[in-house]
N, C-alpha and C positions, 0 to 999 in steps of 0.2 A: 649460275649460282649463289649464295647465300652471301651477302658481305660481310660475313664471319668468316667463309669457310676458306683453308687454309691453302685448299688447293687453289683459288682464285690464283694468276702470275703476279707478279711485281714486277714492275719495272724502276730501275733504278739511272736515275741521269747523273753523267762524269765527264769533264773534259776527258780529254783522246790522251794527253801524256802517261809516259809509263809508271812513274809516280801518283798520279790519280785512278791509272787504271787498276793498281796492287791498292789503293783504299779501296777503290769500290771493290773490289773481288772478296776485299776483306768483307765489308756489311755483307756481301751474297752468298757469302762460306757461312759467316754466323746465321744469316738468318737460315739459312738449310740446315744447320748444325742443332738452329734450337726447335725448327717445326720440317720435321719428314716430309720428305714431299712435296714441300712448298717448290712451284716454277718459280725463278727468280732468274731474269735479264739484266744484262748490262748493255745499256745505250749511251752512244756517246755522240756527247754534242759539244759544236764547235764552237768556244765563243770569241770576244772584240778581240778580249787579253793575249789570247792564243793566236787571232789575225795581224794583230799590230806586233811588231817586233823590234819597230826603228826607231822609237822613242820614249821616254819614260813613264811608267802608269799615270806620274801626275800628271804630267802633259796631257793624256789623253781619254782622264776621266775615274781615277784612279783604279783598287783595288777590286770593285764592284762590276769589274769589266770580264774575270775571270768566274763569273757566278752570275749573270745579266740573264743573258739566255736560256741557261738550265731554268733559273729559276720561272722564267717566261712559259718552256715548257710544263716545269708543274702546272702552273695556274691554268695552262690550256688542258690542263689532262691527257698529255703523251708521255708524261710520265709520273710514277707512283711519291716516288724519293730522290732527293739529290745527294748525293755524298760529295762533302766540300772540305780542303784543310780550312780551317775554321780561321786562321789570319788569314785566308782570303776573303771571309765575311762580313759584306757591310754592315755599319754599327745598328741602323735601323733594318727592318726586313719588310717585304712588303707586304701589306696589309694580306690576311689571311695565311702567314704561312709561319711558320714556327719551325726554331731548330727542337728537334723532338729527343734527339740520342747522342751520344758524345762517349766515344771511344776512350779507350784508354790512352795518355797520353804518352808519346813517344821523347825522348832525352829535348825538353826543350831549347835548349842551348844554342845557340852559332857558330859554327866552324869554320876555321883557316886552313885554308888552302895556299902555300905558296909553292912558286916553283923553286926559289935558291932558298928561300927563308920560312923558317919554320911558325916563326908567328909575329903578329905585325911585330913588335919590337926588334924584330930583326930586320926589317927595309931598311937597306938608305933611305935616304933622304932624294925627294924626286922622283921614287915607285909608284907605280902606278896600281893602284886598289882598284878591279871592275867590279861594280855594284847598282844595281838602278833603286836600291830602298835607300831613300831620303834618311830611315830609320838607323843602319849601318852606317853610311856617309855620313851622318853629324858625329857619330860616337867614333867614326877612323879618326876625322881632321880635330875632334876634341883630343883625343888620344898622340894621335900624330901629323899636326899642322905642318909638316912638313911633306909629306907624301901627295899627290894628287889622285882625285877619284873622278873616276870616266864611268859612265852609264853602261855598264852591257845586261841584256835581256835576253831571256830562253830559256829554256827546263834548264834539268840540272845536266844534262849532255850536252847541250849546248853549249853553256856555260865554261864545264870543263875544256871545250873543245876548243873555246877563245882562248884560256889560260894556256893551253897546250901551246895554239902557235903565236905566243908571245904579244896578244892583246892587254895584255896586261901583266905584273908581275907576281900579281894573289888576289883573289877570288874570297868571298863569304858564303857560306849555304847553310842551312838550316842543318843542324844533326842528323831532326828525326827523318828528310827527306831520305839522306845520306844511308842509313842503318835500314829502313825501307825498301829502298833501292839494290840493297847488298853490296854498297858502294864507301862506305867507313872508312877503307884504309886507302882513298886516296887525302883524307885528312893530316894535316902535317902537326894541327894541336886542337881541342877543343878549348874556344874562347871562354874567361871567367865571365859568371854576370857581372861583376862588378866591372869588367873593363867593356860588353857587348851585352845590355840588357836587351831581351827576343822580342818580339814582334807580341804582340796580346795573344794570346792561345796558339801561340807557336808549337806544333807539337802533337795538337790535339785535332781528331776526323769530326765531323758534323755530319748528322742527319736532318737533312730540312723535310717536312711534309704539308702540307696543307692542313689546319689550324682542324678540320673539319672531319678530317679521316679517322674512327674511331679504330677501324680497320688495323690499318698501318699500326698506329698507336700501340695496339697491344701485341701487333707480332713483329714490334723494334723493343719494346720492354727487355727482355733479357739481354738486349746489347751493350747497354746504357751503363757507363760506369763513373758512378755515382762521386766518386773521390775528384777524379778530372772534371766534372760538371762543376764542381764547386768554385772548384780553381777558375775555370774559364767564365764564370757567370761575375766571378770578383771582377777579373781582367776587363773582361767588356763591360758592366757598369762603371769603372773608370773611364772607358773609353767614353761610354757616352755624355758621360761628365765633362770631360774634355770637349765633346763636339768636336775631336779634331777634325781636319780636312786630310785629304794624301798627301798634304805640301807643309804639314806639322809633323816634324819625326815624333813619334810616340812610343814607349817602350813599357812593357810591366810584365814581371812573375808574382805570382800569388802560389805559396806553398807552405804545408803543413806543420805548424810548428806543439808538437806531443798532437795528443787525442783529439784537443778538442776546440786548438785554435789558431787559426792561420795567419802568418805575415806574409805583407806586400810588398814589393818596390815596384814604384814609378821612376815614369825618368817623361820630359819634355825637354824638345832640344830645338835652336837654330839649325837649317839642315848645313849650314859652317860649320859648325860645331861651335860656335862662339860663345855661344850663349846654350848654356844646361841644367838641366835643375832635375836632382833627382831626392824624393821621397820616399820615408817607407814608415809603416803603418803596422797593426798588428790590432787583431776582432776574434769574435767568435766565429769559426766555420757556420754557426746556423743564421750567420749576420755577412753572411759574403757579399751579397749586393750593397750595403751598406757600409761597408770597408772600401767597394772600389768606390762606391761613392765620394766618400769621405778625402780615399787618396786624391782622388781626381779633384773637388773642389780644394785643397792644398797646394796641387800642381798651378793650378790656375790662376791659385790667388799669387803664387810665386812666380810666376814669368810673366802675368800681366797680360793685357788684354793686345798688345800689340804683333807678341809672339804667335797670337792665331790670329791677327786680323790679316799676318802679310802674305 
């Protein structure tokens, strides 16, 4: 078949968690709706992040462990595109790969789930908050230095199970994931971004392809959500400027402020929550990259080199 033949099969690579499969099938359904007769297959690829669940990601290589094997399959042409939660995507992609499409963003905020407390402020002193995210840990300890944070890993169902078993008194999960899974009812509250700034690109789903694949670029074009792409571009530009490692808690949220402006809040912190630097800036929506870079530079100057060198 010719390369531009819509009838050529498209192979989607994804992690095998329930949430990842929902996101991959959203892309599959979107492609089929946009191109009648297109054959689309979802292929599950087990990643290092799925296999290693007994240690924090920061100790074993960072969030890229959720994308490494999928990207290798994309480079090797075993799949044609990869679907990722954008918050799991490394700052810099492998040579020859690009994020070509961003789906419409779901609620980017974090949700609080407590066994006996409805909010972080309601936890008693000494309570245990379960999370493997240093970003969440730093902000929890900044607000509540009297609680303990212990690492828990695993997918949404695993973490909810650990909470129910009494391994912790509360946990934090992305609202977007719970909404997509149909489990938003487990939330005891949604955290305000002033209390818990989200991860870069949290709530957004991205599609990665080979940069040279013009056929896929054309097929995927109807799925792109331009406003979400602009917000994610700003947030990831900030991350790239900070050059933060998985051991540096970093958070960001870009939001539209009127028809032409973008307002963005960024944060860097020490894992213990004792040093928190938060900045806010505003720019034109057409200058999303410049806005993110400027905010990243301001945060880096405020925090100093020691925070990033730790």
